[in-house]
GUPAMAR-819229 format. One record per residue (C-alpha): x, y, z. Coordinates in nm, 4 decimals, m for minus. Layout:
N
> x|y|z
> X|Y|Z
...
END
This chain:
517
> x|y|z
> 6.3898|6.5918|17.2508
> 6.0931|6.5616|17.0166
> 6.1017|6.9316|16.9424
> 6.4852|6.9128|16.8694
> 6.4354|6.6119|16.6329
> 6.1617|6.7516|16.4240
> 6.3842|7.0352|16.2763
> 6.6712|6.7972|16.2177
> 6.4455|6.5511|16.0247
> 6.3026|6.8280|15.8306
> 6.6523|6.9597|15.7386
> 6.7675|6.6129|15.6228
> 6.4550|6.5659|15.4099
> 6.5117|6.9021|15.2279
> 6.8770|6.8262|15.1731
> 6.7796|6.4833|15.0192
> 6.5281|6.6480|14.7880
> 6.8009|6.9041|14.6734
> 7.0516|6.6198|14.6053
> 6.8077|6.4048|14.4163
> 6.6908|6.7040|14.2007
> 7.0547|6.7746|14.1136
> 7.0917|6.4193|14.0113
> 6.7925|6.4050|13.7931
> 6.8729|6.7414|13.6336
> 7.2191|6.6023|13.5457
> 7.1080|6.2647|13.4099
> 6.8152|6.3975|13.1836
> 6.9388|6.6051|12.8863
> 6.7352|6.9321|12.8419
> 6.4448|6.8788|12.5944
> 6.5017|6.9953|12.2397
> 6.2104|7.0520|12.0248
> 6.2338|7.1711|11.6638
> 6.5748|7.3052|11.6113
> 6.5980|7.6135|11.3634
> 6.9793|7.6241|11.3574
> 7.2745|7.4236|11.4360
> 7.5475|7.5771|11.6559
> 7.8688|7.6851|11.4843
> 8.0791|7.5764|11.7711
> 8.3052|7.2757|11.6507
> 8.2668|6.9597|11.8463
> 8.5154|6.6854|11.8562
> 8.3814|6.3288|11.9093
> 8.5766|6.0466|12.0824
> 8.6039|5.6825|11.9805
> 8.5293|5.5910|12.3473
> 8.3709|5.8279|12.5991
> 8.5546|5.8788|12.9171
> 8.2854|6.0795|13.0821
> 7.9053|6.1200|13.0468
> 7.9557|6.4539|12.8647
> 8.1348|6.2707|12.5677
> 7.8356|6.0740|12.4800
> 7.6132|6.1497|12.1822
> 7.4801|6.4646|12.3195
> 7.5571|6.7156|12.0526
> 7.3083|6.7504|11.7597
> 7.4218|6.8205|11.3963
> 7.0852|6.8331|11.2346
> 6.8248|7.1173|11.1978
> 6.4623|7.0704|11.0915
> 6.1886|7.3297|11.0094
> 5.8499|7.2128|10.8898
> 5.5988|7.4749|10.7437
> 5.2747|7.5006|10.5359
> 5.1075|7.2138|10.7241
> 5.3981|6.9791|10.6277
> 5.4323|7.0874|10.2439
> 5.7719|7.2400|10.3181
> 6.0373|7.0235|10.4902
> 6.3841|7.1840|10.5600
> 6.6299|6.9569|10.7146
> 7.0080|7.0268|10.7142
> 7.2950|6.8503|10.8603
> 7.6177|7.0311|10.9372
> 7.8887|6.7460|10.9219
> 8.1804|7.0023|10.9198
> 8.1118|7.0588|11.2877
> 8.2063|6.7186|11.3871
> 8.5280|6.5083|11.3583
> 8.4900|6.1594|11.2634
> 8.5885|5.8827|11.4925
> 8.9158|5.8011|11.2854
> 9.0686|5.5454|11.5149
> 8.7257|5.3612|11.5530
> 8.6520|5.3545|11.1982
> 8.9632|5.1887|11.1027
> 8.8076|4.8611|11.2523
> 8.5122|4.8922|10.9907
> 8.6595|4.9566|10.6593
> 8.7916|4.6066|10.5884
> 8.5733|4.3282|10.4607
> 8.2424|4.3994|10.6476
> 7.8804|4.4697|10.5499
> 7.6100|4.6839|10.7137
> 7.2557|4.5519|10.6996
> 6.9958|4.8088|10.7812
> 6.6513|4.6834|10.8790
> 6.3508|4.9015|10.7798
> 5.9908|4.9006|10.8353
> 5.7098|5.1004|10.9885
> 5.6219|5.0859|11.3531
> 5.4822|4.7237|11.4522
> 5.5628|4.5899|11.1150
> 5.8128|4.3139|11.2450
> 6.1390|4.4779|11.2335
> 6.2245|4.3405|11.5643
> 6.1333|3.9852|11.4613
> 6.3244|4.0240|11.1339
> 6.6368|4.1453|11.3358
> 6.6305|3.8343|11.5486
> 6.5780|3.5904|11.2507
> 6.8538|3.7560|11.0715
> 7.0967|3.7323|11.3523
> 7.0299|3.3489|11.4000
> 7.0405|3.2918|11.0208
> 7.3426|3.4645|10.9537
> 7.5384|3.3235|11.2347
> 7.4129|2.9706|11.1183
> 7.5125|3.0136|10.7691
> 7.8360|3.2230|10.7838
> 7.9880|3.1651|11.1149
> 8.1936|2.8854|11.2757
> 8.1286|2.7184|11.6040
> 8.3891|2.9325|11.7693
> 8.3190|3.2642|11.6395
> 8.0208|3.4654|11.5479
> 8.0071|3.6916|11.2457
> 7.7102|3.9205|11.3404
> 7.7420|4.2289|11.5481
> 7.3994|4.3784|11.6385
> 7.3150|4.6938|11.8002
> 7.1327|4.5612|12.0970
> 7.3221|4.6967|12.3847
> 7.2827|5.0853|12.4271
> 7.4858|5.0430|12.7651
> 7.7826|4.8911|12.5735
> 8.0260|5.1975|12.5661
> 7.9434|5.3189|12.9096
> 7.9555|4.9982|13.1252
> 8.3315|5.0528|13.2256
> 8.2482|5.4109|13.3527
> 7.9980|5.3353|13.6133
> 7.9837|5.1367|13.9431
> 7.6366|5.2555|13.9981
> 7.4098|5.0522|13.7644
> 7.1108|5.2819|13.8586
> 7.3015|5.5821|13.7044
> 7.4289|5.3914|13.4215
> 7.0653|5.2974|13.3094
> 6.9351|5.6497|13.3905
> 7.1856|5.8209|13.1969
> 7.2401|5.5887|12.8856
> 6.9718|5.3128|12.8518
> 6.7749|5.3264|12.5203
> 6.4917|5.0608|12.5434
> 6.4446|4.9879|12.1866
> 6.8082|4.9340|12.0839
> 6.7454|5.1234|11.7662
> 7.0007|5.3204|11.5782
> 6.7939|5.6296|11.5627
> 6.8331|5.6781|11.9312
> 7.2048|5.5951|11.9226
> 7.3173|5.9042|11.6992
> 7.2722|6.2635|11.6755
> 7.3361|6.3091|11.3119
> 6.9719|6.3069|11.1805
> 6.6295|6.3546|11.3646
> 6.4623|6.0516|11.5265
> 6.1161|5.9641|11.4387
> 5.9867|6.1283|11.7769
> 6.1644|6.4629|11.6813
> 5.9987|6.4392|11.3301
> 5.6581|6.3840|11.4708
> 5.7065|6.6783|11.7018
> 5.7972|6.9044|11.4143
> 5.4995|6.8052|11.1954
> 5.2523|6.8420|11.4889
> 5.3887|7.1973|11.5420
> 5.3263|7.2540|11.1857
> 4.9678|7.1208|11.2214
> 5.0313|6.8826|10.9356
> 4.7044|6.7162|10.8254
> 4.6868|6.3374|10.8618
> 4.5714|6.3016|10.5013
> 4.8413|6.5405|10.3839
> 5.2150|6.5249|10.4519
> 5.2272|6.3674|10.8013
> 5.3437|6.0253|10.6642
> 5.6845|6.1932|10.5334
> 5.7913|6.1337|10.9032
> 5.8576|5.7658|10.8003
> 6.1311|5.8829|10.5530
> 6.2078|6.2219|10.6589
> 6.5848|6.1620|10.6805
> 6.5828|6.1508|10.3060
> 6.5183|6.5149|10.3007
> 6.8396|6.5906|10.5191
> 7.0746|6.4797|10.2333
> 7.3183|6.7146|10.0781
> 7.3550|6.7762|9.6904
> 7.7282|6.7313|9.7537
> 7.8330|6.3490|9.7543
> 8.1440|6.4286|9.9264
> 7.9463|6.5773|10.2283
> 7.7140|6.3009|10.2367
> 8.0042|6.0451|10.2740
> 8.1227|6.2659|10.5623
> 7.7969|6.2380|10.7082
> 7.8124|5.8711|10.6692
> 8.1529|5.8525|10.8324
> 8.0210|6.0349|11.1390
> 7.7163|5.8361|11.1583
> 7.9118|5.5161|11.1417
> 8.1445|5.6529|11.4001
> 7.8640|5.7146|11.6430
> 7.7045|5.3703|11.5862
> 8.0372|5.1914|11.6149
> 8.0275|5.2296|11.9993
> 7.7334|4.9926|12.0104
> 7.8570|4.6934|11.7889
> 8.0427|4.4519|11.9914
> 8.2819|4.3906|11.7014
> 8.5304|4.1004|11.7083
> 8.8153|3.9884|11.4738
> 8.5617|3.7614|11.2961
> 8.2790|4.0157|11.2689
> 8.1245|4.0351|10.9062
> 7.7907|4.1711|10.9500
> 7.6821|4.4948|11.1195
> 7.3188|4.5045|11.1978
> 7.1091|4.8191|11.2684
> 6.7280|4.8453|11.2755
> 6.4865|5.1281|11.2962
> 6.1071|5.1696|11.2715
> 6.1386|5.4049|10.9539
> 6.2200|5.3721|10.5992
> 6.5199|5.5973|10.5470
> 6.6461|5.3984|10.2604
> 6.7685|5.6585|10.0475
> 6.9520|5.8640|10.3313
> 7.1368|5.5480|10.4322
> 7.2110|5.4418|10.0950
> 7.3517|5.7954|9.9969
> 7.5761|5.8188|10.3031
> 7.6988|5.4490|10.3080
> 8.0829|5.4058|10.3142
> 8.0833|5.0219|10.3462
> 7.8859|4.7649|10.1312
> 7.5203|4.8093|10.2473
> 7.2153|4.5854|10.2402
> 6.8726|4.7228|10.2932
> 6.6172|4.4696|10.4082
> 6.2621|4.6157|10.4153
> 5.9548|4.4539|10.5769
> 5.6079|4.5395|10.4944
> 5.2910|4.4379|10.6861
> 4.9133|4.4816|10.6167
> 4.8346|4.8193|10.7447
> 4.5042|4.7257|10.9160
> 4.6884|4.4683|11.1467
> 5.0138|4.6560|11.2328
> 4.8546|4.9836|11.3684
> 5.1666|5.1863|11.2312
> 4.9191|5.4769|11.1921
> 4.6216|5.5706|11.3570
> 4.2617|5.6350|11.2312
> 4.2082|5.7842|10.9808
> 4.5501|5.7643|10.8300
> 4.6146|5.3780|10.8346
> 4.5763|5.3112|10.4707
> 4.7012|5.6425|10.3329
> 5.0088|5.6771|10.5656
> 5.1151|5.3082|10.4582
> 5.0654|5.3807|10.0847
> 5.2457|5.7090|10.1029
> 5.5537|5.5689|10.2905
> 5.5880|5.2523|10.0806
> 5.5265|5.4276|9.7661
> 5.8241|5.6456|9.8309
> 6.0693|5.3489|9.8844
> 5.9265|5.1303|9.6280
> 5.9585|5.4016|9.3579
> 6.3210|5.4414|9.4608
> 6.3853|5.0750|9.4280
> 6.2131|5.0677|9.0840
> 6.4320|5.3510|8.9594
> 6.7622|5.1448|9.0565
> 6.8636|5.4083|9.3251
> 6.9643|5.1169|9.5742
> 7.2309|4.8832|9.4968
> 7.1580|4.5964|9.7100
> 6.8120|4.5423|9.8835
> 6.5447|4.2759|9.9687
> 6.1654|4.3386|10.0582
> 5.9740|4.0831|10.2379
> 5.6380|4.0751|10.3966
> 5.5765|4.0073|10.7645
> 5.3034|3.7643|10.6869
> 5.5442|3.5727|10.4602
> 5.8098|3.5689|10.7116
> 5.5789|3.4051|10.9688
> 5.4043|3.1540|10.7479
> 5.6885|3.0553|10.5076
> 5.9904|3.1252|10.7419
> 6.2207|2.8608|10.5970
> 6.1732|2.9645|10.2400
> 6.2037|3.3462|10.3008
> 6.5083|3.2983|10.5183
> 6.6803|3.0764|10.2542
> 6.6107|3.3315|9.9880
> 6.7513|3.6257|10.2116
> 7.0546|3.4378|10.2745
> 7.1017|3.4057|9.8949
> 7.0530|3.7675|9.8755
> 7.3341|3.8259|10.1060
> 7.5673|3.5645|9.9429
> 7.4904|3.7352|9.5854
> 7.5610|4.0868|9.7109
> 7.8844|3.9667|9.8775
> 8.0176|3.8237|9.5617
> 7.9325|4.1521|9.3790
> 8.0922|4.3680|9.6324
> 8.4092|4.1413|9.6658
> 8.3261|4.0683|10.0418
> 8.4665|3.7126|10.1577
> 8.3564|3.4943|10.4448
> 8.5864|3.2354|10.6099
> 8.3303|2.9364|10.5555
> 8.0301|3.0101|10.3551
> 8.0512|3.2697|10.0783
> 8.0807|3.0176|9.7969
> 7.8642|2.7645|9.9631
> 7.5615|2.6400|9.7480
> 7.2186|2.5724|9.9103
> 7.1896|2.1886|9.9616
> 6.8152|2.1130|9.9369
> 6.6869|1.8209|9.7362
> 6.3252|1.8235|9.6269
> 6.2104|1.6177|9.9361
> 6.3792|1.8761|10.1749
> 6.2436|2.1638|9.9709
> 5.9012|2.0353|10.0192
> 5.9530|2.0040|10.3826
> 6.0989|2.3706|10.4188
> 5.8180|2.5058|10.1993
> 5.5273|2.3377|10.3789
> 5.2838|2.5954|10.5096
> 5.3227|2.7072|10.8820
> 4.9914|2.8608|10.9704
> 5.0057|3.0205|11.3010
> 4.6420|2.9486|11.3755
> 4.6438|2.6248|11.5580
> 4.7004|2.6195|11.9279
> 4.9381|2.4175|12.1260
> 4.6801|2.1616|12.2169
> 4.6341|2.0887|11.8427
> 4.2604|2.1433|11.8547
> 4.1173|2.2651|11.5194
> 3.8170|2.4826|11.4958
> 3.4942|2.3013|11.3938
> 3.3198|2.3788|11.0894
> 3.1062|2.6883|11.1358
> 3.2900|2.7802|11.4443
> 3.4309|3.1038|11.5477
> 3.7905|3.1083|11.3892
> 3.9242|3.3845|11.5939
> 3.8133|3.2388|11.9245
> 3.9743|2.9033|11.8223
> 4.3042|3.0730|11.7277
> 4.5641|3.0763|11.9942
> 4.6310|3.4029|12.1888
> 4.9925|3.4030|12.0592
> 4.9055|3.4000|11.6978
> 5.0806|3.6885|11.5493
> 4.8543|3.6885|11.2325
> 4.5440|3.7160|11.4301
> 4.4744|4.0918|11.4691
> 4.4638|4.2033|11.8357
> 4.1485|4.3565|11.9770
> 4.2906|4.6982|11.9367
> 4.3458|4.6598|11.5577
> 3.9932|4.5154|11.5139
> 3.8469|4.8262|11.6802
> 4.0516|5.0736|11.4788
> 3.9734|4.8742|11.1658
> 3.6069|4.9021|11.2275
> 3.6443|5.2788|11.3154
> 3.8056|5.3296|10.9783
> 3.5334|5.1620|10.8034
> 3.2826|5.3880|10.9766
> 3.4485|5.6901|10.8346
> 3.3778|5.7747|10.4753
> 3.7297|5.8683|10.3444
> 3.9080|5.6102|10.5483
> 3.6954|5.3280|10.4099
> 3.7231|5.4507|10.0575
> 4.1035|5.4478|10.0706
> 4.0851|5.0788|10.2344
> 3.8503|4.9754|9.9428
> 4.0852|5.1008|9.6766
> 4.3805|4.9376|9.8576
> 4.2158|4.6085|9.8846
> 4.1079|4.6220|9.5273
> 4.4227|4.7522|9.3600
> 4.7221|4.7399|9.5762
> 4.6970|4.4722|9.8357
> 4.6706|4.1764|9.5790
> 5.0085|4.2781|9.4306
> 5.1733|4.1888|9.7688
> 4.9922|3.8591|9.7676
> 4.7590|3.9440|10.0445
> 4.4514|3.7222|10.1235
> 4.1981|3.6883|10.3997
> 4.1001|3.4151|10.6411
> 3.7304|3.5084|10.7694
> 3.5528|3.3577|11.0535
> 3.3072|3.1779|10.8212
> 3.6118|2.9952|10.6514
> 3.7007|2.7927|10.9542
> 3.6858|2.4729|10.7408
> 3.9617|2.6024|10.5266
> 4.1870|2.6606|10.8389
> 4.1005|2.2981|10.9499
> 4.2256|2.1520|10.6337
> 4.5233|2.3863|10.6448
> 4.6291|2.2708|10.9997
> 4.5896|1.9079|10.8687
> 4.8294|1.9764|10.6016
> 4.5794|1.9099|10.3246
> 4.5380|2.2590|10.1659
> 4.6748|2.5852|10.1176
> 4.5500|2.9371|10.0340
> 4.5636|3.0093|9.6721
> 4.6378|3.3583|9.5192
> 4.2580|3.3438|9.4078
> 4.1389|3.3426|9.7701
> 3.9355|3.6617|9.8548
> 4.0770|3.9641|10.0298
> 3.8253|4.1177|10.2689
> 3.7936|4.4856|10.3522
> 3.6308|4.3827|10.6753
> 3.8335|4.2786|10.9782
> 4.0074|3.9347|10.9225
> 4.3131|3.7361|10.9518
> 4.5498|3.8512|10.6822
> 4.8130|3.6279|10.5360
> 4.9730|3.5836|10.1934
> 4.8969|3.3420|9.9203
> 5.1818|3.0671|9.8822
> 5.3145|3.2147|9.5496
> 5.4177|3.5217|9.7625
> 5.5761|3.3242|10.0484
> 5.9242|3.4444|9.9594
> 6.1377|3.7472|9.9083
> 5.8980|3.9911|9.7336
> 6.1436|4.2229|9.5677
> 6.5223|4.2164|9.5458
> 6.8278|4.3516|9.3497
> 6.9492|3.9933|9.3385
> 6.6876|3.8828|9.1049
> 6.9314|3.6545|8.8981
> 7.0556|3.4650|9.2095
> 6.7008|3.4067|9.3234
> 6.6077|3.2713|8.9945
> 6.8921|3.0261|9.0039
> 6.8129|2.9295|9.3622
> 6.4348|2.8523|9.2830
> 6.5535|2.6421|8.9861
> 6.7692|2.4418|9.2011
> 6.4871|2.3713|9.4322
> 6.2999|2.1784|9.1819
> 5.9494|2.0766|9.2757
> 5.9325|2.3573|9.5172
> 5.9777|2.5997|9.2494
> 5.7061|2.4123|9.0233
> 5.4677|2.4697|9.3008
> 5.5652|2.8455|9.3076
> 5.5502|2.8993|8.9292
> 5.2039|3.0211|8.9449
> 5.3051|3.3585|9.0952
> 5.3527|3.6657|8.8921
> 5.6915|3.7189|8.7152
> 5.7820|4.0249|8.9228
> 5.8325|3.8290|9.2416
> 6.2092|3.8387|9.3435
> 6.2747|4.1318|9.1070
> 6.2351|4.4939|9.1288
> 5.8982|4.6458|9.2314
> 5.6868|4.6463|8.9038
> 5.5945|4.9974|8.7456
> 5.2238|4.9051|8.7696
> 5.2357|4.8873|9.1461
> 5.4213|5.2216|9.1552
> 5.1553|5.3852|8.9307
> 4.8518|5.2451|9.1223
> 4.9954|5.3667|9.4422
> 5.0706|5.7222|9.2969
> 4.7100|5.7366|9.1674
> 4.5611|5.6392|9.5085
> 4.7781|5.9053|9.6830
> 4.6609|6.1736|9.4343
> 4.3055|6.0885|9.4578
> 4.2890|6.1061|9.8333
> 4.5388|6.3700|9.8971
> 4.2597|6.6348|9.9841
> 4.2105|6.7791|10.3256
> 3.9526|6.5657|10.5145
> 3.6107|6.7276|10.5977
> 3.5837|6.9474|10.8873
> 3.5235|6.7608|11.2166
> 3.6775|6.4340|11.0920
> 3.8479|6.2735|11.3930
> 4.2036|6.1901|11.4003
> 4.2324|5.9555|11.6905
END
């Protein structure tokens, strides 16, 4: 019996392996690297997929990177796709798209959650919500599967980001792959990956609008739209502002978040400072030139520490743009902020995320970082500190950081809280002090925040509306009047010039043997 049983068990095992392998091959799409050309075969896209094969599996972009990243050739072939005409009909009436932009680990997810809560609070009734957010990559496919394992294996996208839920332009991962194949230098063109979709635009405005129609059609599967939906949110860890502005077919608000590069780890050593400067110079220059109709830029640090003020100003940016573009809301479009001087003081009070739940403050002369709670999002994690120190140990990386600290970071309002300044934190936590714009900014590892004058929307297209809001807020505005005039307006030319000079100065190839960990 044992002799007969062994072959039977072996056959069953082999059969199971074959079936499992077939399932995996069906579930996982074939890897696609750098694509040199787009298929000429026309593909029809459907508003709701009836089978797995009708999901976003066809790719309409091609990307070729050469000369170590100097040459980027990206093309989109929208004529090969049919827009989701039946689906788009639900989106063309009285709706707004809000794109959330920022580098990796810069706070795009936190900003998205903040906007969902704030927009629903400001513009929604108790019965209905006006915000639809792309946070369920399984939404279009749930009705197709009884087996949840297959559903997740075939369609789940963990980040719930727009880049993974479309096939019109290359995702960040595909961009990185192409630049690595081209052996792009980290001190050269590699940071283009942050805004590479801008290279995919056509010179034909009509074709760009067709691209926008198809892109909206693909994304429309993932917004749970109801009759009351007003705002469609989408976020990515990229800064493809020009691409999404040029392909828009609905009123579009771009909200960009920036974070100090040495605490965010958006780029690795030695590209931390240079990559940050190159990416944000690209978008700030575009904002400065008036190429984006509706935008706001905030810092992650200001959003954490001055959340009430930043959110209030973001909602004013939304209201102002809605009026300009003729978008109406059932309850709040004409609503004026109702904050008297006393409430303004309460909302503006510093919320420094350095005190623990126990309320124990660091003693004078104590170790500030050890006293800070483990959940403080302004305290650099150990990995960031190690990379920061590694950068300082490399000549070129340190030179870039020195230049940023001296010439660029102060224009964003960045200041440092160092270990030796624990007494200042103690006073702040007691409500007796705030950090002024004259506080020092360290090149060495430290807790980085922003001075109170910068604790609001930093740059915006809605400068007139923000000025009126700040005037209405009375004493809170007087406290903030010390800040530079450009806060709340378009990025200053002086900032653009200084960033361009830094990029030109350090654009040379790094010395042989410089590690690129």
